[in-house]
VEXFI-864210 format. One line per field, with one value per residue: residue number from 0; x, y, z of N, C-alpha, C, O in turn. Coordinates in steps of 0.2 Angstrom, whole numbers, plus 5000, padded with zeros to 4 digits. Layout:
num = c(NUM,...)
nx = c(X,...)
ny = c(Y,...)
nz = c(Z,...)
cax = c(X,...)
cay = c(Y,...)
caz = c(Z,...)
cx = c(X,...)
cy = c(Y,...)
cz = c(Z,...)
ox = c(X,...)
oy = c(Y,...)
oz = c(Z,...)
***
This chain:
num = c(0,1,2,3,4,5,6,7,8,9,10,11,12,13,14,15,16,17,18,19,20,21,22,23,24,25,26,27,28,29,30,31,32,33,34,35,36,37,38,39,40,41,42,43,44,45,46,47,48,49,50,51,52,53,54,55,56,57,58,59,60,61,62,63,64,65,66,67,68,69,70,71,72,73,74,75,76,77,78,79,80,81,82,83,84,85,86,87,88,89,90,91,92,93,94,95,96,97,98,99,100,101,102,103,104,105,106,107,108,109,110,111,112,113,114,115,116,117,118,119,120,121,122,123,124,125,126,127,128,129,130,131,132,133,134,135,136,137,138,139,140,141,142,143,144,145,146,147,148,149,150,151,152,153,154,155,156,157,158,159,160,161,162,163,164,165,166,167,168,169,170,171,172,173,174,175,176,177,178,179,180,181,182,183,184,185,186,187,188,189,190,191,192,193,194,195,196,197,198,199,200,201,202,203,204,205,206,207,208,209,210,211,212,213,214,215,216,217,218,219,220,221,222,223,224,225,226,227,228,229,230,231,232,233,234,235,236,237,238,239,240,241,242,243,244,245,246,247,248,249,250,251,252,253,254,255,256,257,258,259,260,261,262,263,264,265,266,267,268,269,270,271,272,273,274,275,276,277,278,279,280,281,282,283,284,285,286,287,288,289,290,291,292,293,294,295,296,297,298,299,300,301,302,303,304)
nx = c(5044,5055,5058,5047,5047,5059,5055,5045,5054,5061,5051,5048,5060,5061,5050,5054,5065,5059,5050,5043,5054,5050,5040,5046,5053,5043,5037,5047,5048,5036,5036,5046,5039,5028,5036,5041,5029,5025,5035,5032,5020,5023,5031,5021,5013,5021,5024,5011,5009,5019,5014,5002,5008,5014,5002,4997,5006,5005,4992,4994,5002,4993,4979,4966,4966,4966,4953,4945,4932,4933,4943,4960,4968,4975,4969,4956,4956,4961,4950,4940,4945,4944,4931,4922,4927,4922,4909,4903,4906,4898,4885,4883,4883,4872,4862,4863,4860,4847,4841,4842,4834,4820,4809,4811,4803,4802,4816,4818,4809,4816,4828,4824,4819,4830,4844,4841,4839,4849,4859,4861,4866,4878,4885,4887,4878,4874,4883,4881,4870,4878,4889,4882,4877,4889,4893,4883,4886,4898,4896,4887,4895,4906,4898,4893,4905,4910,4900,4902,4914,4911,4902,4910,4918,4909,4907,4898,4894,4882,4877,4882,4889,4888,4894,4884,4888,4900,4896,4895,4883,4874,4868,4869,4863,4866,4857,4861,4856,4842,4830,4833,4823,4812,4799,4803,4817,4818,4812,4822,4833,4827,4825,4838,4843,4854,4855,4845,4842,4844,4841,4848,4846,4854,4848,4852,4852,4855,4863,4851,4839,4829,4836,4830,4823,4822,4816,4825,4827,4825,4808,4796,4783,4771,4777,4778,4782,4779,4770,4781,4792,4793,4794,4786,4789,4790,4801,4808,4802,4800,4795,4797,4810,4827,4842,4852,4851,4858,4864,4866,4858,4845,4844,4844,4832,4823,4825,4819,4806,4802,4801,4792,4781,4778,4784,4787,4795,4790,4783,4775,4770,4777,4774,4784,4795,4795,4802,4805,4801,4808,4801,4788,4789,4792,4780,4771,4776,4775,4761,4758,4764,4756,4744,4747,4750,4738,4730,4739,4752,4753,4759,4764,4756,4763,4760,4761,4773)
ny = c(5003,5009,4998,4997,5009,5007,4996,5003,5011,5002,4997,5008,5009,4998,4999,5010,5004,4994,5000,5004,5006,5010,5019,5031,5034,5036,5047,5056,5056,5061,5074,5079,5078,5087,5098,5099,5100,5112,5120,5118,5124,5137,5140,5139,5149,5159,5159,5162,5174,5181,5178,5186,5199,5200,5200,5212,5221,5218,5223,5237,5240,5237,5243,5238,5225,5207,5201,5210,5215,5224,5225,5229,5242,5236,5223,5226,5231,5221,5212,5218,5217,5204,5201,5203,5193,5182,5183,5178,5163,5161,5165,5155,5144,5146,5146,5133,5126,5131,5124,5111,5110,5105,5091,5073,5071,5084,5086,5076,5080,5092,5087,5080,5091,5098,5110,5126,5143,5151,5142,5136,5147,5150,5138,5140,5137,5143,5141,5129,5131,5139,5132,5122,5130,5134,5122,5118,5129,5125,5113,5117,5126,5117,5109,5117,5122,5111,5109,5120,5117,5105,5110,5118,5109,5104,5098,5101,5114,5118,5125,5140,5149,5163,5172,5181,5197,5191,5181,5165,5159,5164,5163,5168,5159,5154,5148,5140,5131,5123,5111,5109,5107,5113,5126,5136,5136,5141,5154,5160,5160,5169,5181,5184,5179,5174,5166,5160,5168,5164,5165,5158,5155,5149,5141,5141,5128,5120,5106,5100,5106,5114,5125,5142,5146,5156,5164,5177,5184,5181,5188,5175,5165,5153,5136,5132,5143,5156,5171,5184,5176,5165,5147,5132,5118,5102,5097,5107,5110,5108,5096,5088,5089,5082,5079,5073,5079,5089,5105,5105,5094,5099,5110,5104,5097,5108,5114,5104,5105,5117,5115,5105,5112,5120,5133,5150,5165,5180,5192,5203,5220,5231,5223,5213,5220,5222,5218,5203,5202,5198,5198,5197,5184,5176,5177,5171,5158,5153,5152,5143,5132,5129,5126,5115,5106,5104,5098,5090,5085,5086,5076,5082,5076,5064,5068,5082,5086)
nz = c(5978,5971,5963,5955,5948,5941,5932,5924,5917,5910,5902,5893,5887,5880,5871,5863,5856,5849,5840,5823,5810,5797,5799,5804,5792,5783,5788,5787,5773,5769,5774,5765,5753,5755,5756,5743,5735,5740,5734,5721,5719,5722,5712,5701,5704,5703,5689,5684,5688,5680,5667,5668,5669,5656,5648,5652,5648,5634,5632,5634,5623,5613,5612,5608,5612,5615,5615,5609,5598,5587,5572,5569,5559,5548,5547,5545,5532,5525,5527,5520,5507,5505,5506,5494,5486,5492,5490,5478,5478,5489,5485,5475,5482,5490,5480,5476,5488,5489,5478,5482,5493,5503,5504,5500,5488,5483,5480,5471,5460,5457,5452,5441,5433,5431,5434,5442,5436,5442,5445,5433,5426,5433,5430,5417,5406,5394,5384,5377,5367,5358,5355,5347,5337,5331,5326,5316,5307,5303,5296,5286,5279,5274,5266,5256,5250,5244,5235,5227,5221,5214,5204,5197,5190,5180,5164,5154,5156,5162,5172,5181,5195,5205,5219,5231,5236,5241,5249,5256,5258,5250,5234,5216,5203,5187,5174,5160,5150,5143,5138,5121,5111,5115,5117,5125,5124,5111,5113,5121,5112,5102,5109,5113,5125,5136,5148,5162,5176,5193,5211,5226,5243,5257,5272,5290,5294,5283,5275,5279,5278,5265,5252,5249,5234,5219,5204,5196,5183,5166,5165,5168,5162,5166,5167,5180,5187,5198,5205,5209,5206,5213,5215,5211,5217,5224,5230,5235,5247,5265,5267,5256,5254,5253,5262,5253,5241,5228,5223,5209,5205,5209,5201,5188,5189,5190,5177,5169,5174,5170,5156,5156,5161,5151,5150,5146,5140,5145,5135,5134,5133,5144,5156,5154,5158,5171,5186,5197,5214,5230,5242,5238,5232,5243,5250,5241,5240,5253,5253,5243,5248,5259,5253,5245,5255,5260,5250,5243,5232,5214,5201,5185,5170,5158,5145,5145,5142)
cax = c(5043,5060,5057,5041,5050,5064,5051,5042,5059,5063,5046,5049,5066,5059,5045,5058,5069,5054,5046,5044,5058,5047,5036,5051,5055,5037,5036,5052,5046,5030,5039,5049,5034,5025,5040,5041,5023,5025,5039,5029,5014,5026,5033,5016,5010,5026,5023,5005,5011,5023,5009,4998,5012,5014,4996,4996,5011,5002,4986,4996,5004,4988,4973,4960,4965,4965,4946,4942,4929,4934,4949,4964,4967,4977,4965,4950,4957,4961,4944,4936,4947,4942,4923,4919,4929,4918,4902,4901,4905,4893,4879,4882,4882,4865,4858,4863,4856,4840,4839,4842,4830,4814,4809,4813,4799,4804,4823,4817,4807,4821,4833,4821,4818,4837,4846,4838,4842,4855,4864,4863,4870,4884,4888,4889,4874,4873,4888,4878,4868,4883,4893,4878,4876,4895,4893,4879,4889,4904,4893,4884,4901,4909,4894,4893,4912,4910,4895,4905,4919,4908,4899,4916,4920,4905,4910,4893,4893,4875,4875,4887,4888,4891,4892,4881,4892,4905,4893,4895,4877,4869,4871,4866,4865,4864,4855,4863,4853,4836,4829,4833,4817,4807,4798,4807,4824,4817,4811,4829,4836,4824,4826,4845,4843,4859,4854,4840,4846,4840,4844,4847,4849,4854,4847,4857,4853,4857,4858,4845,4833,4830,4837,4825,4825,4817,4819,4826,4826,4819,4801,4794,4776,4770,4783,4778,4785,4773,4771,4787,4797,4792,4794,4781,4792,4789,4807,4810,4798,4803,4792,4799,4818,4832,4849,4856,4850,4864,4862,4866,4852,4840,4844,4842,4825,4820,4825,4814,4799,4801,4799,4785,4775,4777,4787,4789,4798,4785,4784,4769,4772,4776,4774,4790,4801,4794,4806,4802,4803,4809,4795,4782,4791,4791,4773,4768,4779,4771,4754,4757,4765,4750,4739,4749,4750,4731,4727,4743,4756,4751,4764,4761,4756,4769,4758,4762,4780)
cay = c(5009,5009,4993,4999,5014,5003,4992,5007,5014,4997,4996,5013,5008,4992,5002,5014,5000,4990,5005,5002,5011,5013,5025,5036,5035,5039,5053,5061,5057,5065,5081,5081,5079,5093,5104,5099,5103,5120,5123,5118,5129,5143,5141,5140,5156,5164,5159,5165,5182,5183,5178,5192,5205,5200,5202,5219,5224,5218,5228,5243,5242,5236,5245,5234,5219,5201,5200,5216,5213,5228,5224,5235,5245,5232,5218,5228,5232,5214,5209,5222,5215,5197,5200,5202,5187,5177,5183,5173,5156,5160,5165,5149,5139,5147,5143,5125,5124,5132,5119,5105,5111,5102,5084,5068,5072,5090,5085,5071,5084,5096,5083,5079,5097,5101,5116,5132,5148,5154,5137,5136,5153,5149,5133,5142,5133,5146,5139,5124,5133,5142,5126,5119,5134,5133,5115,5119,5133,5121,5108,5120,5128,5112,5106,5122,5122,5105,5110,5124,5113,5100,5114,5121,5104,5102,5099,5104,5121,5118,5131,5143,5152,5169,5173,5188,5200,5187,5177,5158,5156,5168,5162,5169,5154,5155,5142,5141,5127,5120,5107,5113,5106,5116,5133,5140,5137,5146,5161,5162,5162,5175,5187,5184,5178,5169,5162,5161,5169,5162,5166,5153,5157,5143,5142,5139,5120,5117,5103,5097,5110,5116,5132,5146,5147,5160,5167,5184,5186,5185,5186,5169,5163,5146,5132,5132,5149,5160,5178,5186,5172,5158,5140,5127,5112,5099,5095,5114,5111,5104,5089,5085,5089,5077,5081,5070,5083,5094,5111,5103,5090,5104,5115,5100,5096,5114,5115,5099,5107,5123,5112,5101,5116,5125,5139,5155,5171,5185,5197,5208,5226,5234,5217,5210,5224,5222,5213,5200,5204,5193,5198,5194,5177,5172,5176,5166,5151,5150,5151,5137,5126,5127,5123,5108,5102,5102,5094,5085,5087,5082,5076,5083,5070,5064,5072,5089,5087)
caz = c(5974,5966,5959,5951,5943,5936,5927,5920,5913,5905,5897,5889,5883,5875,5866,5859,5852,5845,5836,5816,5807,5791,5801,5804,5785,5779,5791,5784,5766,5769,5775,5759,5748,5756,5754,5736,5733,5741,5729,5714,5720,5722,5705,5697,5706,5700,5682,5683,5689,5674,5662,5669,5667,5649,5645,5653,5643,5627,5631,5634,5616,5608,5616,5606,5616,5611,5614,5606,5592,5581,5570,5568,5552,5543,5547,5542,5525,5522,5527,5515,5501,5504,5506,5487,5483,5495,5488,5472,5480,5494,5481,5471,5487,5492,5475,5476,5494,5488,5474,5486,5499,5502,5505,5494,5482,5480,5477,5465,5455,5455,5448,5434,5430,5430,5438,5441,5432,5445,5444,5425,5424,5436,5426,5410,5401,5388,5380,5373,5360,5354,5352,5342,5331,5327,5323,5310,5302,5300,5292,5280,5275,5271,5261,5250,5247,5240,5230,5222,5217,5209,5199,5193,5186,5175,5158,5149,5158,5162,5176,5184,5201,5208,5226,5232,5241,5243,5254,5254,5259,5245,5227,5210,5199,5180,5170,5153,5145,5144,5132,5114,5107,5119,5115,5130,5121,5105,5116,5123,5106,5099,5114,5115,5133,5137,5154,5166,5183,5199,5217,5231,5249,5261,5279,5295,5295,5277,5270,5282,5276,5258,5251,5246,5227,5216,5198,5195,5177,5163,5168,5165,5162,5166,5169,5188,5190,5201,5206,5212,5204,5217,5211,5213,5216,5230,5233,5238,5253,5270,5267,5250,5253,5256,5262,5248,5235,5227,5219,5202,5204,5210,5195,5182,5190,5188,5170,5167,5176,5165,5150,5157,5162,5145,5152,5141,5142,5145,5130,5135,5134,5151,5161,5154,5161,5179,5190,5202,5221,5235,5247,5234,5230,5249,5252,5236,5241,5259,5251,5239,5252,5263,5248,5243,5261,5262,5244,5240,5226,5208,5196,5178,5166,5153,5139,5146,5139)
cx = c(5049,5060,5052,5044,5055,5060,5048,5048,5061,5058,5047,5055,5064,5054,5049,5062,5065,5050,5048,5048,5055,5043,5040,5052,5049,5036,5041,5050,5040,5032,5042,5044,5030,5029,5041,5035,5022,5029,5036,5024,5017,5028,5027,5013,5015,5025,5016,5006,5014,5018,5004,5001,5013,5008,4995,5000,5008,4996,4988,4999,4998,4981,4967,4960,4964,4958,4942,4939,4931,4942,4953,4964,4969,4972,4958,4950,4958,4955,4939,4938,4945,4935,4920,4921,4924,4911,4899,4900,4899,4886,4878,4880,4875,4861,4857,4859,4849,4837,4838,4837,4823,4815,4811,4809,4801,4811,4822,4815,4812,4826,4830,4820,4825,4838,4842,4842,4849,4861,4866,4868,4877,4888,4890,4885,4873,4878,4886,4875,4873,4887,4889,4877,4883,4896,4889,4882,4895,4901,4890,4890,4904,4905,4894,4900,4912,4906,4898,4910,4916,4905,4904,4918,4915,4907,4905,4891,4885,4873,4882,4885,4892,4889,4889,4885,4897,4903,4893,4888,4871,4872,4866,4868,4862,4863,4856,4859,4847,4835,4829,4828,4811,4806,4802,4814,4823,4816,4818,4833,4834,4825,4833,4846,4848,4858,4847,4843,4841,4844,4843,4850,4848,4853,4853,4858,4853,4863,4852,4838,4834,4832,4830,4827,4820,4820,4819,4825,4828,4813,4798,4786,4775,4776,4783,4782,4779,4775,4778,4793,4798,4792,4790,4785,4792,4796,4810,4806,4801,4801,4795,4807,4821,4839,4854,4855,4856,4861,4861,4860,4846,4839,4842,4834,4821,4819,4820,4807,4797,4798,4792,4779,4774,4779,4789,4791,4792,4787,4779,4772,4772,4777,4781,4796,4800,4798,4803,4805,4804,4803,4789,4783,4790,4784,4770,4770,4776,4764,4753,4759,4759,4744,4740,4749,4743,4728,4732,4747,4754,4757,4761,4761,4762,4767,4759,4769,4785)
cy = c(5010,5004,4994,5004,5011,5000,4997,5010,5008,4996,5002,5012,5002,4995,5006,5010,4996,4994,5004,5008,5014,5019,5031,5039,5039,5046,5058,5062,5062,5073,5083,5082,5085,5099,5105,5102,5110,5123,5124,5124,5136,5145,5143,5147,5161,5165,5162,5172,5184,5183,5185,5198,5205,5202,5209,5223,5224,5223,5235,5245,5241,5237,5241,5228,5213,5199,5205,5214,5217,5227,5230,5237,5240,5226,5220,5229,5225,5211,5212,5219,5208,5196,5199,5196,5181,5177,5179,5166,5156,5161,5158,5144,5140,5145,5136,5123,5125,5126,5113,5105,5107,5094,5080,5070,5078,5089,5081,5075,5089,5093,5082,5086,5101,5107,5122,5137,5150,5148,5136,5141,5152,5144,5135,5138,5137,5145,5133,5126,5136,5137,5123,5123,5134,5127,5115,5123,5129,5116,5111,5123,5123,5109,5111,5123,5116,5106,5115,5121,5108,5104,5116,5115,5101,5103,5102,5111,5122,5124,5134,5147,5158,5170,5180,5191,5196,5182,5170,5155,5160,5167,5165,5163,5155,5149,5143,5137,5124,5115,5111,5112,5109,5123,5138,5142,5142,5153,5164,5164,5169,5181,5188,5184,5172,5164,5164,5162,5168,5164,5161,5156,5151,5144,5139,5131,5117,5112,5099,5100,5113,5123,5136,5148,5151,5163,5174,5187,5180,5184,5181,5169,5156,5142,5132,5137,5154,5167,5179,5181,5166,5152,5135,5120,5108,5098,5102,5115,5107,5097,5085,5085,5084,5080,5078,5074,5088,5099,5109,5099,5094,5108,5110,5099,5102,5115,5110,5102,5113,5120,5109,5106,5121,5132,5144,5161,5176,5191,5203,5214,5229,5228,5214,5213,5224,5216,5209,5202,5198,5193,5195,5186,5173,5171,5171,5159,5149,5149,5144,5131,5124,5124,5116,5103,5099,5097,5089,5088,5083,5082,5077,5077,5070,5068,5079,5091,5083)
cz = c(5969,5961,5953,5946,5938,5931,5922,5915,5908,5900,5891,5884,5878,5870,5861,5854,5847,5840,5828,5813,5801,5793,5801,5797,5782,5782,5788,5777,5765,5770,5768,5754,5749,5754,5747,5733,5734,5736,5723,5714,5719,5715,5700,5698,5703,5693,5680,5683,5683,5668,5662,5667,5660,5646,5646,5649,5636,5626,5631,5627,5611,5612,5614,5610,5612,5610,5611,5599,5586,5579,5569,5561,5547,5542,5544,5534,5522,5521,5521,5508,5499,5503,5499,5484,5485,5493,5483,5474,5485,5490,5477,5476,5490,5487,5475,5482,5493,5483,5477,5491,5498,5504,5499,5488,5479,5476,5471,5459,5452,5451,5441,5430,5428,5434,5437,5437,5435,5444,5437,5423,5427,5432,5419,5405,5395,5383,5375,5367,5356,5351,5346,5336,5327,5323,5316,5305,5299,5294,5285,5276,5271,5265,5255,5247,5242,5234,5224,5218,5212,5203,5194,5189,5181,5168,5153,5151,5158,5167,5179,5190,5202,5215,5227,5238,5245,5249,5252,5254,5255,5238,5222,5205,5192,5176,5163,5148,5147,5138,5125,5110,5110,5116,5119,5127,5115,5108,5118,5117,5102,5103,5116,5122,5133,5143,5157,5173,5189,5206,5222,5237,5254,5269,5283,5295,5288,5278,5273,5281,5269,5257,5248,5239,5223,5209,5198,5189,5172,5167,5164,5166,5162,5169,5177,5191,5192,5202,5211,5210,5208,5212,5214,5212,5223,5234,5236,5245,5258,5270,5261,5249,5256,5256,5257,5241,5234,5223,5212,5201,5204,5203,5188,5183,5188,5181,5167,5168,5172,5159,5150,5158,5157,5147,5146,5144,5140,5140,5130,5136,5141,5156,5160,5157,5169,5182,5195,5209,5226,5240,5244,5233,5237,5251,5247,5238,5247,5257,5248,5243,5256,5259,5247,5249,5263,5256,5241,5234,5220,5203,5189,5174,5161,5146,5139,5143,5143)
ox = c(5048,5062,5053,5042,5055,5062,5048,5046,5063,5059,5046,5054,5067,5055,5047,5063,5067,5046,5054,5046,5057,5042,5038,5053,5050,5034,5039,5051,5040,5029,5041,5045,5029,5027,5041,5035,5020,5028,5037,5023,5014,5028,5028,5011,5012,5025,5016,5003,5013,5019,5003,4999,5012,5008,4992,4998,5008,4995,4985,4997,4999,4979,4963,4954,4962,4956,4936,4942,4930,4946,4950,4960,4966,4971,4955,4946,4955,4953,4936,4934,4943,4932,4916,4917,4923,4907,4894,4895,4895,4881,4872,4876,4871,4855,4852,4856,4845,4831,4834,4837,4822,4820,4814,4812,4802,4812,4826,4817,4812,4829,4834,4822,4825,4834,4839,4847,4854,4866,4872,4872,4882,4894,4893,4887,4871,4877,4888,4877,4872,4889,4891,4878,4883,4898,4891,4882,4896,4904,4892,4889,4906,4908,4894,4900,4915,4907,4898,4911,4919,4905,4904,4921,4917,4910,4907,4887,4883,4868,4887,4879,4898,4883,4892,4885,4898,4907,4890,4886,4865,4877,4860,4874,4856,4867,4852,4858,4846,4839,4825,4827,4806,4810,4803,4817,4828,4818,4819,4837,4837,4825,4835,4850,4847,4861,4845,4846,4835,4850,4837,4856,4843,4857,4857,4864,4852,4867,4849,4833,4840,4830,4826,4832,4814,4826,4815,4821,4831,4812,4797,4784,4779,4780,4789,4784,4775,4780,4779,4799,4802,4789,4791,4783,4794,4796,4815,4808,4805,4805,4797,4810,4819,4841,4860,4860,4857,4855,4857,4856,4841,4833,4838,4831,4815,4814,4816,4803,4791,4793,4788,4774,4771,4775,4792,4790,4790,4792,4779,4777,4766,4781,4784,4801,4805,4797,4798,4810,4800,4801,4786,4778,4787,4782,4765,4766,4774,4762,4749,4756,4758,4741,4736,4748,4741,4724,4730,4744,4753,4759,4756,4766,4764,4771,4759,4771,4791)
oy = c(5011,5005,4993,5004,5013,5000,4995,5011,5010,4995,5000,5013,5003,4993,5006,5011,4994,4991,5003,5013,5020,5024,5036,5044,5044,5050,5064,5068,5066,5077,5089,5087,5089,5104,5110,5106,5114,5129,5129,5127,5140,5151,5147,5151,5166,5170,5166,5176,5190,5188,5188,5203,5211,5206,5213,5228,5229,5226,5239,5251,5245,5233,5240,5226,5213,5196,5205,5211,5215,5227,5235,5234,5240,5224,5216,5227,5225,5207,5208,5219,5206,5191,5195,5193,5176,5172,5176,5163,5151,5157,5156,5139,5135,5142,5133,5118,5121,5124,5109,5099,5105,5092,5082,5069,5079,5092,5082,5075,5090,5096,5082,5086,5105,5109,5123,5136,5151,5150,5135,5140,5154,5144,5131,5136,5133,5146,5132,5123,5135,5138,5121,5121,5134,5127,5113,5122,5130,5115,5109,5122,5124,5108,5109,5124,5117,5104,5113,5122,5108,5102,5117,5117,5097,5109,5105,5114,5127,5127,5131,5149,5158,5170,5185,5189,5196,5180,5168,5150,5159,5170,5165,5163,5157,5144,5147,5139,5123,5115,5115,5115,5109,5126,5143,5147,5146,5158,5170,5169,5173,5187,5192,5187,5166,5158,5170,5157,5170,5165,5158,5158,5147,5148,5136,5129,5111,5114,5096,5097,5114,5127,5132,5152,5150,5163,5178,5192,5176,5179,5181,5171,5152,5146,5131,5137,5155,5169,5175,5182,5162,5153,5134,5117,5112,5098,5101,5120,5102,5092,5079,5082,5080,5084,5081,5074,5091,5099,5111,5100,5093,5109,5113,5098,5102,5118,5112,5101,5114,5123,5110,5105,5126,5136,5141,5163,5177,5194,5207,5215,5228,5229,5211,5210,5226,5210,5212,5205,5194,5187,5191,5182,5168,5166,5167,5154,5143,5144,5140,5125,5118,5119,5112,5097,5094,5092,5085,5093,5076,5088,5074,5073,5076,5070,5082,5096,5083)
oz = c(5963,5955,5948,5940,5932,5925,5916,5909,5902,5894,5885,5878,5872,5864,5855,5848,5842,5836,5827,5813,5799,5789,5799,5795,5778,5778,5787,5774,5760,5766,5766,5750,5744,5752,5744,5728,5730,5734,5719,5709,5716,5713,5696,5693,5701,5690,5675,5679,5680,5664,5657,5664,5657,5641,5642,5646,5632,5621,5628,5624,5607,5615,5619,5612,5606,5606,5611,5595,5580,5583,5569,5557,5542,5536,5540,5531,5516,5517,5518,5503,5494,5501,5498,5480,5482,5494,5484,5473,5485,5492,5477,5475,5491,5489,5474,5482,5495,5484,5475,5495,5492,5505,5494,5482,5473,5471,5466,5453,5446,5446,5436,5424,5424,5438,5431,5435,5431,5442,5436,5419,5423,5432,5416,5399,5390,5377,5370,5362,5350,5345,5341,5330,5321,5318,5311,5299,5293,5289,5280,5270,5265,5260,5249,5241,5237,5228,5218,5212,5207,5198,5188,5183,5177,5167,5148,5147,5155,5165,5178,5191,5201,5216,5224,5243,5251,5253,5247,5252,5256,5237,5223,5204,5191,5176,5160,5142,5153,5133,5125,5105,5107,5113,5117,5127,5114,5105,5117,5117,5100,5100,5120,5125,5132,5143,5157,5176,5189,5205,5223,5238,5254,5272,5281,5296,5288,5281,5269,5282,5267,5262,5246,5238,5224,5209,5201,5188,5173,5170,5158,5171,5158,5172,5179,5197,5187,5200,5215,5213,5208,5207,5220,5207,5228,5240,5240,5248,5257,5271,5262,5245,5261,5252,5256,5237,5239,5220,5209,5196,5200,5201,5184,5178,5185,5178,5162,5164,5170,5156,5146,5155,5157,5145,5141,5150,5135,5141,5125,5140,5144,5161,5165,5159,5172,5180,5198,5209,5225,5242,5247,5234,5237,5253,5249,5238,5248,5260,5249,5242,5257,5261,5247,5249,5266,5258,5237,5231,5221,5202,5187,5175,5159,5143,5134,5144,5141)
***
């Protein structure tokens, strides 16, 4: 029995000495890890508590809270100021989105038709006609200034010009000379008529359209001068006009037409003192243009003068 107990004691001592030392190390390390985890968890819980305390303090100072949908007084005022500024871009964006809505066919049709009224207004499309009008005015002004300079340099004093109310686009032109062998020239000498006075008004698209020309005084008969002082000349119509024609050239053609048409100064009692009117001249000119567009223009024969 004593021998048996001795053997059992030796076996226990052997097992204790042969036990793996790593096991003891891991056991101690695991305890340390659990202790460190417990420390971290405690720190996290402590930080969470501090965060909750800060949030409570903020809620006490700001009753609205971080999640409150109603802004404070300062924020509401700022939002009210920014709202009108955002309306115009939002409207333009909505118009652009509406213009681009639809399928491929609708978008292609919209591209061909151009932008809608809202988009065109936002882009300032109204500036294009204004720029074109300004360009036409510049062309007309430069051309008429050159015409005035050329007429002032005429050596034979064939015509002279006076501006009506200082307007560059409304002229009174004095025709001082016609063919001296004509009966019209004799009438001018006998009636002490120094010139034939005409009025020329230049349209916006001059020199690409003709001026409106009419006789003011004296009252003439024949010579292609009609009621109201209207003048029957093809070159004064849109179809017969050329931008290369100058005022001097037009006046020389008119003087020749007076002679060819055997124009005379009216000497009939009462009728000679009646002045021509612009309204009557415009109506007569429109009527003769329609007539000649239908039947054509006839050049007077050489035998007529």
